[in-house]
N, C-alpha and C positions, 0 to 999 in steps of 0.2 A: 661312533654315532656322529652323523653330520646334521647340520641345521641349515635350512634355507636362509639366505641372507637378503634382506631388503632394507636399504637405507631409510626408507620411509617408515619402517616398522620398528626401528630401534627405539627402545625406551631408555633414555639416559636418566639414571637415578643414582642415589648414593649407594645403592647396592653394588655399583661398580667400584666405589671407593672402599667399601668394607668387605665385599665378597671376592673381588678380583678374580674373575674367570674369563680371561681373554677369549678362550675358545667358545664358551657359551654366549658371551656378550656379543661377539662379532659374527656368530654363526659360521665359524671356521673350524675345520677339522685338521689338527696337526697329527697326521698318522702316517705310518709306513705303508707303502704300496705293496701289493702282492709280490711275493718273491719268485713265483713261477707262473707259467701259463696255465690257465684252467683247462681241464679236460671236458668240462660241461659246455655244450653249445652256447655260443655267445649271442644274446639278443641284439638285433639291429637297433641302433639309436641314431637315426638320421633326423633331419630337421622337423619332420612331422611329429615324431615321437617326443622330441624336445619341447615343442610348443604345446603338445597335449599334456605333458608332464608339468609344464609351467615353470621350469627352471633349467638353466644351463649349468652343468657341472664342470668346473675347470680345475685342473691340477696345476699348481703353481709353485714357485720356489720362494722360500723365505729369505729374501736378500734385499740389498739396497736398490736394485732396479726392478724387481718383479713385485714383491709384496712385503710390507712390514707395518708395524704399529708404531706411530709416533704421537706422543702426547695424547694417547688414548684414541687416536683416529687412524683409520685404515689408509695406507699410502702405498705408492709404487706405480711406476710407469705402466707396467703390463696390467696391474690391477685396475687402473683407471680406464684403460682401453677395454678390458673385459667387461667392466661395469657399463660402459657406453654401448658395447656390442650387445649385451644382454637386453639393455633398454631398447635397442633397435629391433630386436627379435620380439619384444613384448613379454619377456620372461624375467624371473628373478635370477640372480647370480648366486651360485653356491660354490664356495672355494674349498678345495682339499689341498693341504700343504704337504708336500712330499719331503721326507727326511732322507731319502736315498734316491738321487737322480739317476742312478744306474738302472733302476727298474721302472721308470715312469712309462716307458712304452708298453711294458707288460700290463700295467694297470689300464692304459688306454685301450689296448687291444682286447682286454678281458671285459670291456664294457662298463668299467667302474666309473669312468669319466668321459666327457665328450671332447675335451680339448686339453692339450698340454701347453701352457704358456709359461715358460721358464727360461727366457733368454737363450733359446735353442739355436744352434748353428745348423744350417742345412748341409748335410753331407750325403754322398752316394750311399754309404752304408745305411744311414737312417732312412733314406728314401726306399730302401727295400722293405722296411718295416711299416712305415706310415706315410701318409701324404702330408705335405706342408702347404700352408697358406702363402699368399703373396707376401714378400718380405716386408716386415715392419720397418726395417732399416738395413743399410749395408754397412758392415763394421770391419775395418781392418785391424790387425794387431799393431799397437803403437808402443814406442819407447817411452818409458816414464823416466824423466831426468829432472834434476833440480836446477832451477834458474840461478844464475850467479848473483852474488851480493850486489846490491844497488840496481837490480833489474828494473825497479819501478821508474827509474830516471833514464833508462836506455831507450834509444830508438829501436824499431824492429830490426833494422840492419845490424845494429850493435848486438842485440840479443841473439840473433841468428849466428853471428860470428863467435859467440861464446857457448853455443850449444851444438850438439850433434845433429846435423841435418842430412848427412849422407850415410847410408848403412855401412859403407866401406870403412868409415871412421870408428866402427864398433870393434875393429881389430884390437886385441889386447885388453879390451875393457872387461871388467867383472860385472856380470849381469845375473841377478838372483831370480830364479824361477823354480817352481816345483817340478821335479823330474817327470811326474806323471801327467803334466799339463801339456796342452798343444803348443804352448810357448817354448817349451824345452826342445821339442822336435823341430819347430820352426827355426830356432837359433842354430841347431845342428845343420839344417839345410842351408841356412844363410852363411854359415861359416864355410861350407863347401863352395857356395856360389861366389863368394868374394875371394876365396883362396887364401884366407887368413884365419888364424885361430881367435875365436871369441871365447873368453873364459866364462863358461856357464857354471855358476855357483848353485849347487842344488839346495833349495830351501826345504825345511821340514815338510812332510806330507800334509800336516794339519795346519800349515800356514796359508791362509787365504790371500788371494791377489790384493785385496784391499789393505791387509796388514802390511804387505810388502810395499805398497804405495805409500802408506803412512811412514814407513822407515826411510823411504827416499826423501819425503818431505822434511823429516826430522834430521836428516844427515847421517843416519845410521848406516845406510847403504847408498850407493850412487845411482844404480840403474835397476829397473825391472821392466817386465812387459805386461801389457793388459789389452783386452779388447777395448776398442775406442769408446764404446758407450759406458763401460765401467770407468775408464780413464776420465771421461768428461764429467761423470757424476762425482768422482772424487776430487776433481779440480775445483768444484764448487766449494769444497771444504778447505783445500790446500792451494792457495793462490800462487805459491812459490814453486809449483811443479809445472813442467811443460809436457804436453801430450801430442805434439803436432808432427812428430816424425814417424811415418808408417814403416813397418818392416814386412808387410804382407799385402796381398791383394785383398780387396773388400770381400767379406763373407756375408751371406744372407742370414738374418735373424728373423725367425718366423714361428708361427704356432703349428703344432702337430695335431692332425686329425686322423681318425681311423679311415682306412681305405674303403670301408663300407658306408661312409657318410658323404657321398658326392653332393647331395643337395646342400648340406651344411657348408661344405667347402666352397661351393659356387656362391652362396649368399655371403659368406665371410670374405671371399676375395673381392666381390663387388663392393662391399662395405669398406674394406681396407683401401682399395683404389680410389674411391670417392673421397675418403677422409684424408688421404695423404697431404693434400695441399690446403686443407681447411684451416681456418684460424684456430679452431679448437685443438686440432692436432698439434699445430705449431706451439700453442700455449702449453699444452701438457708436456711436450718434449722439452721446451725451455725450462719449465718448472723443475724437472728432474736432472737435466743435463747441462743447464747453463746458469740458472739462478744461484747466487751465492747463498749458502746455507747457514753461515755463522750468525748467531743471534746479535741483534743490535747493529750499531755502526761505529764509526770512529769516536773515541772517547776523549773529546776535547773539553776544555773548561766551558766553552760556549758563551752564551750571553751573560752568564752570571759568574762572579769571581768567587770560586769556592775557597781558595786558599786564604784570602784576606777577609772575606765577607761572611764566612760561615754558612753560606747558602749554596745548595747543591743544584737546585732547579727552580723554575717558576712555580712548580707544583708542590713545594715543600709544605705549605700549610695543609693541603689535602693529604699528603703523605703522612704527616704527623697525626692528623685526625684519625685516619683509618688504620694506621699501624698500631695505634693505641688500642683499638677495638679488638685486635687479634693478639695483643701482647708482644709485639715485636718492637725493637728499636727502630725509630724512623729511618736512621741511616741504613739499616739492613734492607728495608723495603726499597729505599732509594737506590741502593746498589743493584737490587734485582731489576728494577725498572730501567736503570741505565744499561744493564746487560741486554734486556729484552728489546728496548726501543730507542735507547739513547735519548729518552724524554721527548720523543716525537709522538704527538697524539695521532698523527696521520701515517705512522709507520705501518708497512704491510710486509709480511714475510712470504717466502716462497710457498709455505704451507697454507696460506690464506688467513693467517692470524693478523689482527689489526689492533691499533691503538697502543696506549702506553704499556699495558701489561700483556699484550700479544697472546690473548686466548684464542685457540683455534675455534672455528665456527661452532662445532658440536658442543664443546665445553662452555663457550660463551652463551649459547642458547639455553643451556641448563640453568645458568645463573641470570637469565632474563636480559642478556646483553645483546643488542643489535650492533655487531662489530662495524657496520658501515657508517652508521650515524651516531655512534656513541660519543659522549663528551668525555673529557679527561676524568672527571669525577666518577662517572658511570663505569668506566674501565677499571678504575682503582677499586670501586665497591665490589665489582664482580671478581676481580683478581684476588682481593683479600678474602673474599668469601671462599674461594677455591683453596687458598692457602690455609684457611681455618679448618676446612674439611680434611685436608691432607694432614694437618697437625693433629687433628682429633684421631685420625686413623693410626698414625705412628706413635701417639702417646701411649697406646696399649703395649707397644713393644720396645720403645726407646724412651724411658722415663726422664733421662737427662736432657734438659732443654737444649743446651748448646750442641749436643750430639744430634738431637732430633732435627734441628734446623737443617743439617746437611742432607738428611733423608728427605725432608720436605722440598728443599731446593732441587734435589735430583729428580724427585717425582714431578715437580712443576715443569722440568725440562723434558724428560723422556716419557713421562706418563707413569702412574703409580704401578701398573702391572710389571713393567720392566725392573723397577727397584725391588718389588716383592720377589721377582725371579732371582735377582742378584743376591738378596738376603737368604733365600732358600738354598742357593748354590753355595754361599759362604758357610752355612750350617752343614751342608753335606760334605764339603771338602775341607773341613777342619779350621775354617776361619771364624772369627767372632762376628755373629750376625747382629750384634748390638753396636759395632763400631764401623764408621764409614771408611776413613783412610786406611789403606793397605788391607782391608778386609772386604766389606761389601763393595767398596770402590774398586778393588782388585777384580772382583767377579763381574762387575758390570762392564769392565774393560774387555772381558773375555767373551761378551755376548755377541760379538761379530764373528766368532769362531764356530763353525758348524758342530764341532765336537761338544761345544758348551751349549749353544742355543737349541740343540736337539736332545739335550739331556732330559730325562723323564720329569724332573722337577720344574722344568721351564714351561710356562704356559703361554707366554707372549712372544716367543720366537726371537728373531734377529733384532739386535739393537746396536746402533752405533755408539758404543759406550765411551769412546774417546771424547765425544762432544759433551756428554753428561759429566764425566770426570773433570774436564776442564772448566765447565760451567760452574760447578760448585766451588772450585778453587778460586776462579776469577771473581766471583761475587763476594766471597769471604775476604779476599785480599782487598777488594775495593771498599768493603764495609770497614775494614780496619783502617784504611786510609781516611774514610769519611769521619770516623770517630775522632780523628786527630784534628779535624777542622774546628776552630773556635767558633762559638756561637756569638755572632755579631749582627750588625745591621746589614741588610741587603745593599750590595754595592753593584750597580750596573756597569757593565763594560761595553762601550760602543766599539 
C-alpha cells in the first residue's frame, strides 16, 4: 500500500515517538518492484493523467543522495528536487522506495510509477528501454585518496605534490572496488590505456561505495573509486579525503521517464533547464554536496575557563535549571549542546536546524519553537522536552538509566525510527537489544548497507550509522570530562 505525501498535511504528534511507523508517517512505500513485465496492456500516464490524478508517483533509491530520513525528517538531493517539481505541476508527491534497482525500469514501464529518480547514469542500453530527462548533473568517476598528515597547513601546490593527480601514477597502486561495479571495468580499461598494471582489489559484493570511502578516511585502505556526486557528499563528512582526481569522462545523471510520456518529459526538461542556474538549485546542491555535516564546531575552551573555573558555558544556569526537570546531570546536557552547536545560539546546520540544541524545523515546530527567532532558553526548553519524550519511550524497553541515555542520545541524533530499527535488527541477529555498545550500536553501523536497511524488520531505511555511533561516544566522553571539572566561580578569559 502507498500513501500520498504532502508536507502540509503531516500531523506531527507523539504517535511518531510511540508508534514509529516511518512508512505510514511519511507516506512512503518501501517495497520491491515487479520482477517481470506485465502481460496486461499498460495504461498511459502522461502529464494530463498525472494532473487529473493529483499526484506524481516517483520511484527513488534509499541512499545518501536520493532519499533518506534524518532526525525524523525527509532528506535527499533528488527528494528535494522531486518535491519542487511536484509543486511546479500543482500535484502531491508520492514516493515509492525500490529495494532492487535492477528492476526499476520494469516498474516504470508497467505503469506503476511516473518517474525513476535514483542517481541514474544515462547509457545507450538504458535509452533503449526508457527516455531520460535533461541531466541533473555531469558526474565523472573520481579517485578517493587520503590527504597527507598536516594537510591543513599545506598550500594547494604542496597538497597536489603529495597526492595522485595523474592517472598514470595509479600504476602499481592497490585500489579497492566491487567487481560488479562500473568502477572495476573502468580501472581495467584504464590499466590498458596507461600500459601499466593497476592492482584492482576486489571488495565484497555487499560492501557499498560509501563504506569503502570511510575505510579510506580511516586509513584501513588507501584508494577507492566513486562517482563524483557520491564522493562530494562523503567529503562533507570526511574532510581528510581528496576527491579531485577524475579517472573518466563526465557521465549524465538524470531521471527516467516512460517513452509513452512525451508531455511529462517536455515539461520536466523545461523545468530542469530553467532551474539549473537558480539560487534555489545552487542552495540545494550545496546543502548535500558541499556543506559540512558533522555536528557542532571546534571544541575549544572559548570565552570561559572550564578547567579552572568549573564553568562550561555562559548558559550553565539555564542548562542546570532545565536538566533538573528531565532528571539529567547538567554536565550531560552541556555535553550534548556542545556537540550540537558548540554553545552558539545562532548556529545553523546543513539540515536547517538552528540554535543551541539544533532541532530540525519539523521537530521544533512540534515543541512550539520558532528556530529563526528562538532565544537560548526557548531552544533549551524545546530540546529538553524532546529528550524527555525520547526518554519516556525508551524507559519501557531500557529500564537502566545509564544504558537508556545512550539510546536517547542516538535517537536525538538520527531520529527515533532508525534506533528502533537497529534494536529490532539486534534482536533478529542474536545481539542484545537492551545494550547499546557492540549490540544495537553494531546494528546501526550496518544501516548504510543495503542488505541490512532492506531487511523486512527495517521501517526507516538507510541511515548513516557511523555518525550516530560516533555522536554517542563523543558526548559521553565529553560528559566524563565535564564531571571532572571542579565547581568554582566563573572566571572569564579575555
